[in-house]
C-alpha positions in Angstrom: 77.5 16.2 -37.6 75.9 18.6 -35.2 76.8 18.2 -31.5 74.8 19.9 -28.7 71.4 20.4 -27.1 68.4 22.1 -28.6 65.8 23.5 -26.3 62.7 22.6 -28.4 59.3 24.0 -27.6 57.1 21.0 -28.2 53.7 21.8 -29.7 50.4 20.1 -29.0 49.8 16.9 -30.9 53.4 15.9 -31.2 55.0 13.0 -29.2 58.6 13.3 -28.0 59.4 10.7 -30.7 57.7 12.9 -33.3 60.0 15.8 -32.4 63.1 13.6 -32.8 61.8 12.4 -36.2 61.2 15.9 -37.3 64.6 17.0 -36.2 66.2 14.1 -38.0 64.5 15.3 -41.2 65.6 18.9 -40.6 69.2 18.2 -39.8 69.7 15.1 -41.9 71.4 13.2 -39.1 70.3 10.1 -37.2 72.1 10.6 -33.9 69.4 12.5 -32.0 67.7 11.6 -28.7 65.1 13.3 -26.5 65.3 13.7 -22.8 62.1 12.1 -21.6 58.5 11.8 -22.8 56.0 14.6 -22.7 52.3 13.9 -23.3 51.1 14.6 -26.9 48.6 17.2 -25.6 51.2 18.9 -23.4 53.4 21.7 -24.7 56.7 23.3 -23.6 60.3 22.5 -22.9 61.8 19.4 -24.5 65.6 19.4 -24.6 66.8 17.3 -27.5 70.4 16.0 -27.7 72.3 15.8 -31.0 75.6 13.9 -31.8 77.9 13.5 -28.9 75.4 15.2 -26.7 73.2 12.1 -26.8 75.5 10.9 -24.0 73.8 13.5 -21.8 70.2 12.3 -22.3 70.0 10.4 -19.1 71.6 13.2 -17.1 69.1 15.8 -18.4 66.2 13.4 -17.9 67.2 13.2 -14.2 66.9 17.0 -13.7 64.1 18.6 -11.7 61.2 20.0 -13.8 58.6 22.7 -13.5 55.1 22.6 -15.0 52.0 24.9 -15.2 48.8 22.9 -15.2 45.1 23.2 -15.0 43.3 20.7 -12.7 39.6 20.1 -13.6 37.7 18.9 -10.6 34.6 16.8 -10.8 35.6 14.4 -13.6 37.6 11.2 -13.5 38.9 9.7 -16.8 40.8 6.6 -17.9 43.8 8.6 -19.0 43.7 11.0 -16.1 43.4 14.0 -18.5 40.5 15.5 -20.4 41.4 13.6 -23.6 40.2 10.3 -22.0 36.9 8.6 -21.5 34.9 9.8 -18.5 34.7 7.1 -15.8 32.7 9.1 -13.3 31.7 12.6 -12.4 31.5 14.2 -9.0 29.8 17.2 -7.4 32.0 20.2 -6.8 29.3 22.7 -5.8 30.1 22.5 -2.1 33.9 22.7 -2.5 35.5 25.6 -0.6 38.7 27.3 -1.8 40.4 26.7 1.6 39.8 22.9 1.5 41.0 22.8 -2.1 44.2 24.7 -1.1 44.8 22.4 1.8 44.4 19.3 -0.3 46.7 20.5 -3.0 49.4 21.6 -0.6 49.2 18.3 1.2 51.1 16.7 -1.8 54.2 18.9 -1.3 57.1 16.7 -0.3 57.8 13.0 -0.8 54.8 11.3 -2.5 54.2 7.6 -3.4 52.7 7.9 -6.8 51.1 5.0 -8.8 52.0 5.5 -12.5 49.0 5.7 -14.9 48.1 2.9 -17.2 48.3 5.4 -20.1 52.1 5.9 -19.8 55.2 4.8 -21.7 56.5 2.7 -18.7 57.3 -0.9 -19.7 56.1 -4.0 -17.9 57.5 -7.3 -19.3 58.7 -5.5 -22.4 55.4 -3.8 -23.2 54.4 -0.2 -22.7 51.5 0.3 -20.3 49.5 2.4 -22.8 49.6 -0.5 -25.2 48.0 -2.8 -22.6 45.5 0.0 -21.7 44.4 0.3 -25.3 43.7 -3.5 -25.3 41.4 -2.9 -22.3 43.9 -4.5 -19.9 44.8 -3.0 -16.5 47.7 -4.4 -14.4 48.8 -3.7 -10.8 51.5 -1.0 -10.8 53.8 -0.4 -7.9 53.9 3.1 -6.4 57.0 5.0 -7.0 58.5 7.6 -4.7 58.6 11.0 -6.3 59.0 14.4 -4.8 56.9 17.5 -5.2 59.4 20.3 -4.5 56.8 23.0 -4.5 53.3 24.0 -5.6 52.2 27.5 -6.3 48.5 28.1 -6.6 48.1 30.6 -9.4 44.3 30.8 -9.4 41.3 29.0 -8.2 38.2 29.2 -10.3 36.2 26.1 -9.3 35.9 23.6 -10.7 39.4 24.6 -12.1 42.6 25.0 -10.2 45.6 26.6 -11.9 49.0 25.5 -10.5 52.7 25.8 -11.0 54.4 22.5 -9.9 58.1 21.9 -9.4 58.9 18.2 -9.1 61.5 15.4 -9.4 62.0 13.2 -12.4 59.4 10.5 -13.0 56.5 12.6 -11.7 53.2 12.4 -13.6 51.3 15.7 -13.3 48.2 13.9 -14.7 48.3 11.5 -11.8 48.9 14.4 -9.3 45.7 16.0 -10.6 43.9 12.7 -10.4 45.1 12.1 -6.8 44.1 15.6 -5.7 40.6 15.1 -7.0 40.5 11.7 -5.3 41.5 13.3 -2.0 38.7 15.9 -2.3 36.2 13.1 -3.0 35.0 14.6 -6.3 37.5 13.2 -8.7 39.8 15.3 -11.0 41.8 15.2 -14.2 44.4 17.3 -16.0 43.0 19.8 -18.5 46.2 21.6 -19.6 49.9 21.1 -19.2 52.9 23.3 -20.0 56.4 22.3 -19.1 58.2 25.5 -18.3 61.6 24.2 -17.1 63.9 21.1 -17.3 67.0 21.8 -15.3 68.6 24.8 -16.8 66.4 24.9 -19.9 63.5 27.4 -19.7 60.3 27.9 -21.7 61.2 31.5 -22.6 64.4 30.3 -24.3 62.7 27.3 -26.2 62.3 27.3 -29.9 59.5 25.7 -32.1 60.4 23.3 -34.8 59.6 25.6 -37.7 62.1 28.1 -36.3 64.7 25.4 -35.9 64.2 24.4 -39.5 64.6 28.0 -40.7 67.8 28.4 -38.6 69.2 25.2 -40.1 68.6 26.4 -43.6 70.2 29.7 -42.8 73.2 28.0 -41.3 72.6 29.7 -38.0 71.5 26.7 -35.8 74.6 27.2 -33.6 73.1 30.4 -32.3 70.6 28.4 -30.3 72.6 25.2 -29.8 73.9 24.6 -26.3 77.4 23.1 -26.6 78.0 19.8 -24.8 80.7 21.3 -22.4 78.5 24.1 -21.3 76.4 21.6 -19.4 79.4 21.3 -17.1 80.4 25.0 -16.9 80.4 24.9 -13.1 83.6 22.8 -13.4 87.0 24.4 -14.2 88.1 23.8 -17.8 91.7 22.5 -18.1 93.9 21.8 -21.1 95.8 18.5 -21.4 99.3 19.0 -22.7 102.0 17.2 -24.5 102.4 13.4 -24.0 99.2 13.3 -22.0 97.0 14.2 -25.0 96.6 10.7 -26.4 96.2 9.1 -23.0 93.4 11.6 -22.2 91.6 10.9 -25.5 91.7 7.1 -24.8 90.1 7.6 -21.4 93.2 6.8 -19.3 93.6 8.2 -15.7 95.7 11.4 -15.6 97.9 12.9 -12.9 97.3 16.5 -11.8 100.4 17.7 -13.7 99.0 16.5 -17.0 97.4 20.0 -17.5 98.9 23.2 -18.8 96.6 25.6 -17.1 97.9 28.0 -14.4 94.8 30.2 -14.0 92.5 28.1 -11.8 91.8 29.9 -8.6 91.9 26.7 -6.5 95.6 26.3 -6.5 96.7 25.4 -10.1 100.2 26.7 -10.8 102.9 25.7 -13.2 101.0 22.6 -14.2 100.9 21.3 -10.6 97.9 21.3 -8.3 98.2 22.3 -4.7 94.5 21.5 -4.3 92.8 19.5 -6.9 89.2 20.5 -8.0 87.0 17.5 -7.6 85.6 17.7 -11.1 87.1 19.3 -14.2 86.4 19.6 -17.9 89.4 18.4 -20.0 90.3 19.9 -23.4 93.1 19.3 -25.9 95.4 22.1 -27.0 93.1 22.9 -30.0 90.2 23.5 -27.6 88.3 20.3 -28.3 86.3 19.0 -25.3 87.5 15.6 -24.2 85.8 14.5 -21.0 84.5 15.3 -17.5 87.0 14.0 -15.0 86.9 13.4 -11.2 89.9 13.5 -8.8 90.2 10.2 -7.0 93.0 10.2 -4.4 96.0 10.4 -6.7 94.7 11.0 -10.2 91.8 12.1 -12.4 89.5 9.4 -13.8 86.9 9.7 -16.5 83.3 10.3 -15.4 81.9 10.8 -18.9 83.8 10.7 -22.2 82.9 12.9 -25.1 85.9 12.8 -27.4 85.4 10.4 -30.4 88.4 9.9 -32.7 87.8 11.0 -36.2 84.8 13.2 -35.5 
């Protein structure tokens, strides 16, 4: 089984579930999960977790993201993008660049955003887009999101080209809709490219056909991010002797359970003068076991990755 994260470049027309299905066919393994939905018409970064890395899906989903988008002013649609049915049009002939700039930048910071009806959010067990396709609209609660920054790349009215850095759960379609609403002319999203999810960047992403080729060549590992690399900011320590089986069963470990003497924060002769708060634990054969956190007198498991027999 393959274990790790692939930085997939999602192409237009594919859903996130489509990408997972394609990868299951390419790799012949079922244990694969994506890290958050991306609109079918959107393209860009979609980290996909395989094997033990599926335990990281929620963590990667929580990371900040960056998008490049085109806002089309003067049109409001039911889906909040140009693929939807036009609900109304607005006059943009009198818009000035300075007022557009001011309206856009006014969304930077905390922002109470109402999720769109055409989204995968569930209400009473049903996805909102399923209800929307039945012609139903329900009241949605606003959710607090954060726009970390907006860079205006170009303004060619009625189009506005933007780079948006935001927190998880932010709908760029809705941001475009809300900017148009604020300007009084309406607006919708015309294009969307996700350029970053946490550490995963667009320039490093790989399309599905290339992934298929790499798998056939036996070189998929060249572009696979190992599970433990997601925690490379933590020191990696080796569990020794009698502590090995306890570590692999998820038991708490004392500081002297480790063999390493090279950590710059005080590890010497298997004893810790100052314990790093988080560490990566490995067995003596170099297999990644878990992420641990020091809690007063011992290390306890934060996330377990070792599975016996794999």
